[in-house]
N, CA, C and O atoms as a Maestro MAE file, in Angstrom:
{
 s_m_m2io_version
 :::
 2.0.0
}

f_m_ct {
 s_m_title
 :::
 protein
 m_atom[300] {
  # First column is atom index #
  i_m_mmod_type
  r_m_x_coord
  r_m_y_coord
  r_m_z_coord
  i_m_residue_number
  s_m_chain_name
  s_m_pdb_residue_name
  s_m_pdb_atom_name
  i_m_atomic_number
  :::
  1 25 -2.075 22.365 -23.592 1 A "MET " " N  " 7
  2 3 -0.895 23.023 -23.069 1 A "MET " " CA " 6
  3 2 0.149 21.962 -22.725 1 A "MET " " C  " 6
  4 15 -0.194 20.860 -22.298 1 A "MET " " O  " 8
  5 25 1.370 22.288 -22.904 2 A "SER " " N  " 7
  6 3 2.429 21.330 -22.621 2 A "SER " " CA " 6
  7 2 3.518 21.994 -21.786 2 A "SER " " C  " 6
  8 15 3.532 23.211 -21.597 2 A "SER " " O  " 8
  9 25 4.412 21.172 -21.302 3 A "THR " " N  " 7
  10 3 5.527 21.650 -20.513 3 A "THR " " CA " 6
  11 2 6.799 20.970 -21.014 3 A "THR " " C  " 6
  12 15 6.745 19.906 -21.632 3 A "THR " " O  " 8
  13 25 7.910 21.579 -20.748 4 A "VAL " " N  " 7
  14 3 9.188 21.045 -21.202 4 A "VAL " " CA " 6
  15 2 9.824 20.250 -20.075 4 A "VAL " " C  " 6
  16 15 9.899 20.709 -18.935 4 A "VAL " " O  " 8
  17 25 10.282 19.049 -20.412 5 A "VAL " " N  " 7
  18 3 10.990 18.183 -19.482 5 A "VAL " " CA " 6
  19 2 12.314 17.833 -20.157 5 A "VAL " " C  " 6
  20 15 12.341 17.482 -21.336 5 A "VAL " " O  " 8
  21 25 13.392 17.928 -19.419 6 A "SER " " N  " 7
  22 3 14.676 17.582 -20.010 6 A "SER " " CA " 6
  23 2 15.307 16.412 -19.262 6 A "SER " " C  " 6
  24 15 15.036 16.173 -18.085 6 A "SER " " O  " 8
  25 25 16.153 15.697 -19.987 7 A "ALA " " N  " 7
  26 3 16.843 14.560 -19.390 7 A "ALA " " CA " 6
  27 2 18.250 14.500 -19.965 7 A "ALA " " C  " 6
  28 15 18.450 14.715 -21.161 7 A "ALA " " O  " 8
  29 25 19.206 14.213 -19.123 8 A "LYS " " N  " 7
  30 3 20.575 14.047 -19.589 8 A "LYS " " CA " 6
  31 2 20.797 12.587 -19.942 8 A "LYS " " C  " 6
  32 15 20.468 11.685 -19.171 8 A "LYS " " O  " 8
  33 25 21.361 12.374 -21.124 9 A "ILE " " N  " 7
  34 3 21.713 11.025 -21.542 9 A "ILE " " CA " 6
  35 2 23.142 11.049 -22.057 9 A "ILE " " C  " 6
  36 15 23.620 12.094 -22.498 9 A "ILE " " O  " 8
  37 25 23.825 9.925 -22.009 10 A "PRO " " N  " 7
  38 3 25.194 9.885 -22.519 10 A "PRO " " CA " 6
  39 2 25.242 10.226 -24.019 10 A "PRO " " C  " 6
  40 15 24.327 9.888 -24.770 10 A "PRO " " O  " 8
  41 25 26.315 10.897 -24.440 11 A "LYS " " N  " 7
  42 3 26.457 11.288 -25.851 11 A "LYS " " CA " 6
  43 2 26.357 10.080 -26.777 11 A "LYS " " C  " 6
  44 15 25.738 10.150 -27.838 11 A "LYS " " O  " 8
  45 25 26.969 8.976 -26.367 12 A "GLU " " N  " 7
  46 3 26.948 7.770 -27.203 12 A "GLU " " CA " 6
  47 2 25.520 7.271 -27.417 12 A "GLU " " C  " 6
  48 15 25.179 6.810 -28.506 12 A "GLU " " O  " 8
  49 25 24.694 7.361 -26.390 13 A "LEU " " N  " 7
  50 3 23.304 6.944 -26.509 13 A "LEU " " CA " 6
  51 2 22.552 7.848 -27.483 13 A "LEU " " C  " 6
  52 15 21.745 7.374 -28.282 13 A "LEU " " O  " 8
  53 25 22.821 9.139 -27.412 14 A "LYS " " N  " 7
  54 3 22.191 10.101 -28.326 14 A "LYS " " CA " 6
  55 2 22.624 9.818 -29.763 14 A "LYS " " C  " 6
  56 15 21.802 9.868 -30.678 14 A "LYS " " O  " 8
  57 25 23.906 9.522 -29.966 15 A "LYS " " N  " 7
  58 3 24.401 9.214 -31.302 15 A "LYS " " CA " 6
  59 2 23.699 7.980 -31.870 15 A "LYS " " C  " 6
  60 15 23.303 7.960 -33.036 15 A "LYS " " O  " 8
  61 25 23.552 6.963 -31.040 16 A "LYS " " N  " 7
  62 3 22.886 5.743 -31.496 16 A "LYS " " CA " 6
  63 2 21.410 6.003 -31.810 16 A "LYS " " C  " 6
  64 15 20.878 5.475 -32.787 16 A "LYS " " O  " 8
  65 25 20.761 6.805 -30.994 17 A "ALA " " N  " 7
  66 3 19.361 7.147 -31.251 17 A "ALA " " CA " 6
  67 2 19.236 7.872 -32.597 17 A "ALA " " C  " 6
  68 15 18.327 7.591 -33.378 17 A "ALA " " O  " 8
  69 25 20.136 8.787 -32.854 18 A "ASP " " N  " 7
  70 3 20.142 9.506 -34.126 18 A "ASP " " CA " 6
  71 2 20.402 8.549 -35.285 18 A "ASP " " C  " 6
  72 15 19.756 8.630 -36.330 18 A "ASP " " O  " 8
  73 25 21.345 7.654 -35.090 19 A "LYS " " N  " 7
  74 3 21.710 6.682 -36.125 19 A "LYS " " CA " 6
  75 2 20.508 5.845 -36.551 19 A "LYS " " C  " 6
  76 15 20.327 5.564 -37.735 19 A "LYS " " O  " 8
  77 25 19.696 5.452 -35.585 20 A "TYR " " N  " 7
  78 3 18.553 4.597 -35.865 20 A "TYR " " CA " 6
  79 2 17.252 5.383 -36.086 20 A "TYR " " C  " 6
  80 15 16.179 4.796 -36.228 20 A "TYR " " O  " 8
  81 25 17.361 6.685 -36.113 21 A "GLY " " N  " 7
  82 3 16.187 7.513 -36.383 21 A "GLY " " CA " 6
  83 2 15.162 7.533 -35.273 21 A "GLY " " C  " 6
  84 15 13.975 7.743 -35.523 21 A "GLY " " O  " 8
  85 25 15.605 7.317 -34.060 22 A "ILE " " N  " 7
  86 3 14.699 7.299 -32.904 22 A "ILE " " CA " 6
  87 2 14.370 8.733 -32.495 22 A "ILE " " C  " 6
  88 15 15.265 9.534 -32.224 22 A "ILE " " O  " 8
  89 25 13.114 9.036 -32.455 23 A "LYS " " N  " 7
  90 3 12.645 10.347 -31.985 23 A "LYS " " CA " 6
  91 2 12.521 10.259 -30.465 23 A "LYS " " C  " 6
  92 15 11.564 9.687 -29.942 23 A "LYS " " O  " 8
  93 25 13.495 10.828 -29.766 24 A "ILE " " N  " 7
  94 3 13.559 10.673 -28.312 24 A "ILE " " CA " 6
  95 2 12.337 11.255 -27.617 24 A "ILE " " C  " 6
  96 15 11.782 10.626 -26.717 24 A "ILE " " O  " 8
  97 25 11.915 12.437 -28.019 25 A "GLY " " N  " 7
  98 3 10.746 13.055 -27.400 25 A "GLY " " CA " 6
  99 2 9.500 12.199 -27.527 25 A "GLY " " C  " 6
  100 15 8.758 12.006 -26.564 25 A "GLY " " O  " 8
  101 25 9.277 11.679 -28.752 26 A "LYS " " N  " 7
  102 3 8.112 10.834 -28.983 26 A "LYS " " CA " 6
  103 2 8.195 9.558 -28.152 26 A "LYS " " C  " 6
  104 15 7.204 9.129 -27.562 26 A "LYS " " O  " 8
  105 25 9.374 8.959 -28.111 27 A "LEU " " N  " 7
  106 3 9.586 7.735 -27.344 27 A "LEU " " CA " 6
  107 2 9.318 7.970 -25.851 27 A "LEU " " C  " 6
  108 15 8.670 7.154 -25.197 27 A "LEU " " O  " 8
  109 25 9.814 9.075 -25.327 28 A "LEU " " N  " 7
  110 3 9.599 9.382 -23.907 28 A "LEU " " CA " 6
  111 2 8.118 9.612 -23.602 28 A "LEU " " C  " 6
  112 15 7.615 9.148 -22.578 28 A "LEU " " O  " 8
  113 25 7.421 10.328 -24.487 29 A "ARG " " N  " 7
  114 3 5.983 10.551 -24.271 29 A "ARG " " CA " 6
  115 2 5.221 9.229 -24.242 29 A "ARG " " C  " 6
  116 15 4.380 9.002 -23.372 29 A "ARG " " O  " 8
  117 25 5.529 8.354 -25.213 30 A "GLU " " N  " 7
  118 3 4.841 7.056 -25.272 30 A "GLU " " CA " 6
  119 2 5.157 6.201 -24.050 30 A "GLU " " C  " 6
  120 15 4.263 5.571 -23.484 30 A "GLU " " O  " 8
  121 25 6.422 6.176 -23.642 31 A "ALA " " N  " 7
  122 3 6.804 5.384 -22.466 31 A "ALA " " CA " 6
  123 2 6.139 5.925 -21.198 31 A "ALA " " C  " 6
  124 15 5.703 5.154 -20.343 31 A "ALA " " O  " 8
  125 25 6.065 7.242 -21.081 32 A "LEU " " N  " 7
  126 3 5.437 7.846 -19.906 32 A "LEU " " CA " 6
  127 2 3.943 7.547 -19.877 32 A "LEU " " C  " 6
  128 15 3.397 7.232 -18.820 32 A "LEU " " O  " 8
  129 25 3.276 7.643 -21.025 33 A "LYS " " N  " 7
  130 3 1.851 7.312 -21.094 33 A "LYS " " CA " 6
  131 2 1.607 5.861 -20.686 33 A "LYS " " C  " 6
  132 15 0.679 5.563 -19.933 33 A "LYS " " O  " 8
  133 25 2.454 4.960 -21.196 34 A "LYS " " N  " 7
  134 3 2.308 3.540 -20.883 34 A "LYS " " CA " 6
  135 2 2.499 3.284 -19.393 34 A "LYS " " C  " 6
  136 15 1.729 2.540 -18.786 34 A "LYS " " O  " 8
  137 25 3.519 3.895 -18.803 35 A "LYS " " N  " 7
  138 3 3.799 3.706 -17.380 35 A "LYS " " CA " 6
  139 2 2.651 4.240 -16.525 35 A "LYS " " C  " 6
  140 15 2.255 3.606 -15.546 35 A "LYS " " O  " 8
  141 25 2.125 5.391 -16.891 36 A "ILE " " N  " 7
  142 3 1.011 5.976 -16.142 36 A "ILE " " CA " 6
  143 2 -0.216 5.079 -16.251 36 A "ILE " " C  " 6
  144 15 -0.924 4.878 -15.264 36 A "ILE " " O  " 8
  145 25 -0.477 4.537 -17.447 37 A "ARG " " N  " 7
  146 3 -1.617 3.638 -17.633 37 A "ARG " " CA " 6
  147 2 -1.479 2.403 -16.739 37 A "ARG " " C  " 6
  148 15 -2.452 1.973 -16.120 37 A "ARG " " O  " 8
  149 25 -0.288 1.840 -16.673 38 A "VAL " " N  " 7
  150 3 -0.053 0.664 -15.826 38 A "VAL " " CA " 6
  151 2 -0.303 1.006 -14.358 38 A "VAL " " C  " 6
  152 15 -0.981 0.261 -13.651 38 A "VAL " " O  " 8
  153 25 0.245 2.133 -13.904 39 A "LEU " " N  " 7
  154 3 0.076 2.535 -12.495 39 A "LEU " " CA " 6
  155 2 -1.381 2.831 -12.165 39 A "LEU " " C  " 6
  156 15 -1.858 2.472 -11.089 39 A "LEU " " O  " 8
  157 25 -2.094 3.485 -13.089 40 A "GLU " " N  " 7
  158 3 -3.510 3.769 -12.845 40 A "GLU " " CA " 6
  159 2 -4.315 2.471 -12.779 40 A "GLU " " C  " 6
  160 15 -5.217 2.336 -11.951 40 A "GLU " " O  " 8
  161 25 -3.990 1.523 -13.647 41 A "ASN " " N  " 7
  162 3 -4.706 0.239 -13.607 41 A "ASN " " CA " 6
  163 2 -4.430 -0.509 -12.307 41 A "ASN " " C  " 6
  164 15 -5.331 -1.135 -11.748 41 A "ASN " " O  " 8
  165 25 -3.196 -0.449 -11.826 42 A "GLN " " N  " 7
  166 3 -2.858 -1.079 -10.550 42 A "GLN " " CA " 6
  167 2 -3.623 -0.423 -9.405 42 A "GLN " " C  " 6
  168 15 -4.130 -1.106 -8.515 42 A "GLN " " O  " 8
  169 25 -3.705 0.913 -9.434 43 A "MET " " N  " 7
  170 3 -4.410 1.634 -8.389 43 A "MET " " CA " 6
  171 2 -5.902 1.293 -8.417 43 A "MET " " C  " 6
  172 15 -6.508 1.055 -7.372 43 A "MET " " O  " 8
  173 25 -6.491 1.272 -9.616 44 A "LEU " " N  " 7
  174 3 -7.906 0.938 -9.732 44 A "LEU " " CA " 6
  175 2 -8.185 -0.496 -9.297 44 A "LEU " " C  " 6
  176 15 -9.204 -0.767 -8.661 44 A "LEU " " O  " 8
  177 25 -7.298 -1.402 -9.633 45 A "SER " " N  " 7
  178 3 -7.470 -2.795 -9.206 45 A "SER " " CA " 6
  179 2 -7.426 -2.909 -7.687 45 A "SER " " C  " 6
  180 15 -8.208 -3.644 -7.084 45 A "SER " " O  " 8
  181 25 -6.508 -2.180 -7.083 46 A "SER " " N  " 7
  182 3 -6.403 -2.185 -5.624 46 A "SER " " CA " 6
  183 2 -7.657 -1.599 -4.985 46 A "SER " " C  " 6
  184 15 -8.156 -2.131 -3.993 46 A "SER " " O  " 8
  185 25 -8.166 -0.505 -5.549 47 A "GLU " " N  " 7
  186 3 -9.379 0.109 -5.021 47 A "GLU " " CA " 6
  187 2 -10.572 -0.822 -5.190 47 A "GLU " " C  " 6
  188 15 -11.446 -0.891 -4.325 47 A "GLU " " O  " 8
  189 25 -10.602 -1.537 -6.311 48 A "LEU " " N  " 7
  190 3 -11.681 -2.494 -6.556 48 A "LEU " " CA " 6
  191 2 -11.620 -3.644 -5.553 48 A "LEU " " C  " 6
  192 15 -12.651 -4.097 -5.056 48 A "LEU " " O  " 8
  193 25 -10.413 -4.111 -5.261 49 A "ASP " " N  " 7
  194 3 -10.245 -5.159 -4.250 49 A "ASP " " CA " 6
  195 2 -10.755 -4.685 -2.887 49 A "ASP " " C  " 6
  196 15 -11.430 -5.429 -2.177 49 A "ASP " " O  " 8
  197 25 -10.425 -3.437 -2.527 50 A "ASP " " N  " 7
  198 3 -10.892 -2.881 -1.260 50 A "ASP " " CA " 6
  199 2 -12.417 -2.800 -1.236 50 A "ASP " " C  " 6
  200 15 -13.051 -3.136 -0.236 50 A "ASP " " O  " 8
  201 25 -12.993 -2.353 -2.341 51 A "LEU " " N  " 7
  202 3 -14.447 -2.238 -2.427 51 A "LEU " " CA " 6
  203 2 -15.102 -3.613 -2.303 51 A "LEU " " C  " 6
  204 15 -16.091 -3.768 -1.588 51 A "LEU " " O  " 8
  205 25 -14.561 -4.595 -2.988 52 A "CYS " " N  " 7
  206 3 -15.114 -5.951 -2.937 52 A "CYS " " CA " 6
  207 2 -15.054 -6.522 -1.520 52 A "CYS " " C  " 6
  208 15 -15.974 -7.212 -1.082 52 A "CYS " " O  " 8
  209 25 -13.978 -6.232 -0.819 53 A "SER " " N  " 7
  210 3 -13.869 -6.749 0.546 53 A "SER " " CA " 6
  211 2 -14.867 -6.067 1.481 53 A "SER " " C  " 6
  212 15 -15.278 -6.657 2.480 53 A "SER " " O  " 8
  213 25 -15.258 -4.838 1.168 54 A "LYS " " N  " 7
  214 3 -16.215 -4.116 2.016 54 A "LYS " " CA " 6
  215 2 -17.661 -4.539 1.751 54 A "LYS " " C  " 6
  216 15 -18.485 -4.561 2.665 54 A "LYS " " O  " 8
  217 25 -17.966 -4.880 0.478 55 A "ILE " " N  " 7
  218 3 -19.359 -5.227 0.184 55 A "ILE " " CA " 6
  219 2 -19.639 -6.703 0.384 55 A "ILE " " C  " 6
  220 15 -20.791 -7.131 0.317 55 A "ILE " " O  " 8
  221 25 -18.617 -7.470 0.625 56 A "GLY " " N  " 7
  222 3 -18.816 -8.873 0.975 56 A "GLY " " CA " 6
  223 2 -18.797 -9.812 -0.207 56 A "GLY " " C  " 6
  224 15 -18.564 -9.414 -1.348 56 A "GLY " " O  " 8
  225 25 -19.051 -11.082 0.101 57 A "PRO " " N  " 7
  226 3 -18.929 -12.131 -0.920 57 A "PRO " " CA " 6
  227 2 -20.095 -12.193 -1.907 57 A "PRO " " C  " 6
  228 15 -20.044 -12.970 -2.861 57 A "PRO " " O  " 8
  229 25 -21.138 -11.396 -1.701 58 A "LYS " " N  " 7
  230 3 -22.304 -11.470 -2.580 58 A "LYS " " CA " 6
  231 2 -21.991 -11.003 -3.999 58 A "LYS " " C  " 6
  232 15 -22.566 -11.516 -4.959 58 A "LYS " " O  " 8
  233 25 -21.098 -10.049 -4.139 59 A "ILE " " N  " 7
  234 3 -20.725 -9.517 -5.451 59 A "ILE " " CA " 6
  235 2 -19.244 -9.795 -5.680 59 A "ILE " " C  " 6
  236 15 -18.392 -9.404 -4.883 59 A "ILE " " O  " 8
  237 25 -18.956 -10.481 -6.792 60 A "ARG " " N  " 7
  238 3 -17.576 -10.811 -7.113 60 A "ARG " " CA " 6
  239 2 -16.922 -9.698 -7.919 60 A "ARG " " C  " 6
  240 15 -17.593 -8.922 -8.599 60 A "ARG " " O  " 8
  241 25 -15.617 -9.638 -7.829 61 A "LYS " " N  " 7
  242 3 -14.840 -8.629 -8.571 61 A "LYS " " CA " 6
  243 2 -15.113 -8.740 -10.070 61 A "LYS " " C  " 6
  244 15 -15.262 -7.726 -10.751 61 A "LYS " " O  " 8
  245 25 -15.177 -9.953 -10.576 62 A "ASP " " N  " 7
  246 3 -15.433 -10.160 -12.010 62 A "ASP " " CA " 6
  247 2 -16.777 -9.568 -12.440 62 A "ASP " " C  " 6
  248 15 -16.899 -9.031 -13.541 62 A "ASP " " O  " 8
  249 25 -17.789 -9.668 -11.562 63 A "ASP " " N  " 7
  250 3 -19.100 -9.116 -11.879 63 A "ASP " " CA " 6
  251 2 -19.046 -7.598 -11.996 63 A "ASP " " C  " 6
  252 15 -19.686 -7.016 -12.872 63 A "ASP " " O  " 8
  253 25 -18.288 -6.963 -11.119 64 A "ILE " " N  " 7
  254 3 -18.151 -5.499 -11.165 64 A "ILE " " CA " 6
  255 2 -17.421 -5.093 -12.442 64 A "ILE " " C  " 6
  256 15 -17.833 -4.148 -13.115 64 A "ILE " " O  " 8
  257 25 -16.344 -5.795 -12.783 65 A "VAL " " N  " 7
  258 3 -15.589 -5.482 -13.988 65 A "VAL " " CA " 6
  259 2 -16.464 -5.633 -15.220 65 A "VAL " " C  " 6
  260 15 -16.427 -4.785 -16.111 65 A "VAL " " O  " 8
  261 25 -17.256 -6.707 -15.284 66 A "LYS " " N  " 7
  262 3 -18.160 -6.921 -16.429 66 A "LYS " " CA " 6
  263 2 -19.194 -5.808 -16.520 66 A "LYS " " C  " 6
  264 15 -19.507 -5.347 -17.618 66 A "LYS " " O  " 8
  265 25 -19.724 -5.373 -15.395 67 A "ALA " " N  " 7
  266 3 -20.733 -4.311 -15.386 67 A "ALA " " CA " 6
  267 2 -20.140 -3.000 -15.891 67 A "ALA " " C  " 6
  268 15 -20.787 -2.276 -16.646 67 A "ALA " " O  " 8
  269 25 -18.927 -2.697 -15.482 68 A "VAL " " N  " 7
  270 3 -18.275 -1.457 -15.919 68 A "VAL " " CA " 6
  271 2 -18.007 -1.523 -17.422 68 A "VAL " " C  " 6
  272 15 -18.276 -0.564 -18.145 68 A "VAL " " O  " 8
  273 25 -17.482 -2.647 -17.888 69 A "ARG " " N  " 7
  274 3 -17.201 -2.795 -19.326 69 A "ARG " " CA " 6
  275 2 -18.480 -2.705 -20.150 69 A "ARG " " C  " 6
  276 15 -18.501 -2.074 -21.207 69 A "ARG " " O  " 8
  277 25 -19.521 -3.323 -19.676 70 A "SER " " N  " 7
  278 3 -20.801 -3.282 -20.373 70 A "SER " " CA " 6
  279 2 -21.324 -1.847 -20.474 70 A "SER " " C  " 6
  280 15 -21.836 -1.429 -21.513 70 A "SER " " O  " 8
  281 25 -21.187 -1.115 -19.390 71 A "SER " " N  " 7
  282 3 -21.628 0.275 -19.355 71 A "SER " " CA " 6
  283 2 -20.835 1.123 -20.345 71 A "SER " " C  " 6
  284 15 -21.393 1.982 -21.028 71 A "SER " " O  " 8
  285 25 -19.522 0.872 -20.416 72 A "ARG " " N  " 7
  286 3 -18.673 1.617 -21.346 72 A "ARG " " CA " 6
  287 2 -19.011 1.287 -22.792 72 A "ARG " " C  " 6
  288 15 -18.998 2.168 -23.652 72 A "ARG " " O  " 8
  289 25 -19.314 0.016 -23.064 73 A "ASP " " N  " 7
  290 3 -19.637 -0.404 -24.430 73 A "ASP " " CA " 6
  291 2 -20.932 0.215 -24.933 73 A "ASP " " C  " 6
  292 15 -21.099 0.409 -26.137 73 A "ASP " " O  " 8
  293 25 -21.851 0.526 -24.021 74 A "GLU " " N  " 7
  294 3 -23.129 1.116 -24.412 74 A "GLU " " CA " 6
  295 2 -22.995 2.558 -24.879 74 A "GLU " " C  " 6
  296 15 -23.894 3.079 -25.539 74 A "GLU " " O  " 8
  297 25 -21.897 3.204 -24.550 75 A "ARG " " N  " 7
  298 3 -21.720 4.614 -24.928 75 A "ARG " " CA " 6
  299 2 -21.457 4.770 -26.384 75 A "ARG " " C  " 6
  300 15 -21.285 5.890 -26.864 75 A "ARG " " O  " 8
  :::
 }
 m_bond[299] {
  # First column is bond index #
  i_m_from
  i_m_to
  i_m_order
  :::
  1 1 2 1
  2 2 3 1
  3 3 4 2
  4 3 5 1
  5 5 6 1
  6 6 7 1
  7 7 8 2
  8 7 9 1
  9 9 10 1
  10 10 11 1
  11 11 12 2
  12 11 13 1
  13 13 14 1
  14 14 15 1
  15 15 16 2
  16 15 17 1
  17 17 18 1
  18 18 19 1
  19 19 20 2
  20 19 21 1
  21 21 22 1
  22 22 23 1
  23 23 24 2
  24 23 25 1
  25 25 26 1
  26 26 27 1
  27 27 28 2
  28 27 29 1
  29 29 30 1
  30 30 31 1
  31 31 32 2
  32 31 33 1
  33 33 34 1
  34 34 35 1
  35 35 36 2
  36 35 37 1
  37 37 38 1
  38 38 39 1
  39 39 40 2
  40 39 41 1
  41 41 42 1
  42 42 43 1
  43 43 44 2
  44 43 45 1
  45 45 46 1
  46 46 47 1
  47 47 48 2
  48 47 49 1
  49 49 50 1
  50 50 51 1
  51 51 52 2
  52 51 53 1
  53 53 54 1
  54 54 55 1
  55 55 56 2
  56 55 57 1
  57 57 58 1
  58 58 59 1
  59 59 60 2
  60 59 61 1
  61 61 62 1
  62 62 63 1
  63 63 64 2
  64 63 65 1
  65 65 66 1
  66 66 67 1
  67 67 68 2
  68 67 69 1
  69 69 70 1
  70 70 71 1
  71 71 72 2
  72 71 73 1
  73 73 74 1
  74 74 75 1
  75 75 76 2
  76 75 77 1
  77 77 78 1
  78 78 79 1
  79 79 80 2
  80 79 81 1
  81 81 82 1
  82 82 83 1
  83 83 84 2
  84 83 85 1
  85 85 86 1
  86 86 87 1
  87 87 88 2
  88 87 89 1
  89 89 90 1
  90 90 91 1
  91 91 92 2
  92 91 93 1
  93 93 94 1
  94 94 95 1
  95 95 96 2
  96 95 97 1
  97 97 98 1
  98 98 99 1
  99 99 100 2
  100 99 101 1
  101 101 102 1
  102 102 103 1
  103 103 104 2
  104 103 105 1
  105 105 106 1
  106 106 107 1
  107 107 108 2
  108 107 109 1
  109 109 110 1
  110 110 111 1
  111 111 112 2
  112 111 113 1
  113 113 114 1
  114 114 115 1
  115 115 116 2
  116 115 117 1
  117 117 118 1
  118 118 119 1
  119 119 120 2
  120 119 121 1
  121 121 122 1
  122 122 123 1
  123 123 124 2
  124 123 125 1
  125 125 126 1
  126 126 127 1
  127 127 128 2
  128 127 129 1
  129 129 130 1
  130 130 131 1
  131 131 132 2
  132 131 133 1
  133 133 134 1
  134 134 135 1
  135 135 136 2
  136 135 137 1
  137 137 138 1
  138 138 139 1
  139 139 140 2
  140 139 141 1
  141 141 142 1
  142 142 143 1
  143 143 144 2
  144 143 145 1
  145 145 146 1
  146 146 147 1
  147 147 148 2
  148 147 149 1
  149 149 150 1
  150 150 151 1
  151 151 152 2
  152 151 153 1
  153 153 154 1
  154 154 155 1
  155 155 156 2
  156 155 157 1
  157 157 158 1
  158 158 159 1
  159 159 160 2
  160 159 161 1
  161 161 162 1
  162 162 163 1
  163 163 164 2
  164 163 165 1
  165 165 166 1
  166 166 167 1
  167 167 168 2
  168 167 169 1
  169 169 170 1
  170 170 171 1
  171 171 172 2
  172 171 173 1
  173 173 174 1
  174 174 175 1
  175 175 176 2
  176 175 177 1
  177 177 178 1
  178 178 179 1
  179 179 180 2
  180 179 181 1
  181 181 182 1
  182 182 183 1
  183 183 184 2
  184 183 185 1
  185 185 186 1
  186 186 187 1
  187 187 188 2
  188 187 189 1
  189 189 190 1
  190 190 191 1
  191 191 192 2
  192 191 193 1
  193 193 194 1
  194 194 195 1
  195 195 196 2
  196 195 197 1
  197 197 198 1
  198 198 199 1
  199 199 200 2
  200 199 201 1
  201 201 202 1
  202 202 203 1
  203 203 204 2
  204 203 205 1
  205 205 206 1
  206 206 207 1
  207 207 208 2
  208 207 209 1
  209 209 210 1
  210 210 211 1
  211 211 212 2
  212 211 213 1
  213 213 214 1
  214 214 215 1
  215 215 216 2
  216 215 217 1
  217 217 218 1
  218 218 219 1
  219 219 220 2
  220 219 221 1
  221 221 222 1
  222 222 223 1
  223 223 224 2
  224 223 225 1
  225 225 226 1
  226 226 227 1
  227 227 228 2
  228 227 229 1
  229 229 230 1
  230 230 231 1
  231 231 232 2
  232 231 233 1
  233 233 234 1
  234 234 235 1
  235 235 236 2
  236 235 237 1
  237 237 238 1
  238 238 239 1
  239 239 240 2
  240 239 241 1
  241 241 242 1
  242 242 243 1
  243 243 244 2
  244 243 245 1
  245 245 246 1
  246 246 247 1
  247 247 248 2
  248 247 249 1
  249 249 250 1
  250 250 251 1
  251 251 252 2
  252 251 253 1
  253 253 254 1
  254 254 255 1
  255 255 256 2
  256 255 257 1
  257 257 258 1
  258 258 259 1
  259 259 260 2
  260 259 261 1
  261 261 262 1
  262 262 263 1
  263 263 264 2
  264 263 265 1
  265 265 266 1
  266 266 267 1
  267 267 268 2
  268 267 269 1
  269 269 270 1
  270 270 271 1
  271 271 272 2
  272 271 273 1
  273 273 274 1
  274 274 275 1
  275 275 276 2
  276 275 277 1
  277 277 278 1
  278 278 279 1
  279 279 280 2
  280 279 281 1
  281 281 282 1
  282 282 283 1
  283 283 284 2
  284 283 285 1
  285 285 286 1
  286 286 287 1
  287 287 288 2
  288 287 289 1
  289 289 290 1
  290 290 291 1
  291 291 292 2
  292 291 293 1
  293 293 294 1
  294 294 295 1
  295 295 296 2
  296 295 297 1
  297 297 298 1
  298 298 299 1
  299 299 300 2
  :::
 }
}
């Protein structure tokens, strides 16, 4: 399911996008996905830092990251 999102842009910008064959909808979807991925990674990194500080120095952040990656690779 999808939803419609609209944005106002200057006419000149729209003309240039058309001139260069830029698909605005596709570009916006890709940019939004990329931004969300960055924000989610920042949030997960912050949560991982909090977790590491709670469990102490015995387990390093790198060890947790390696364990998660290893688990994902096994799938």
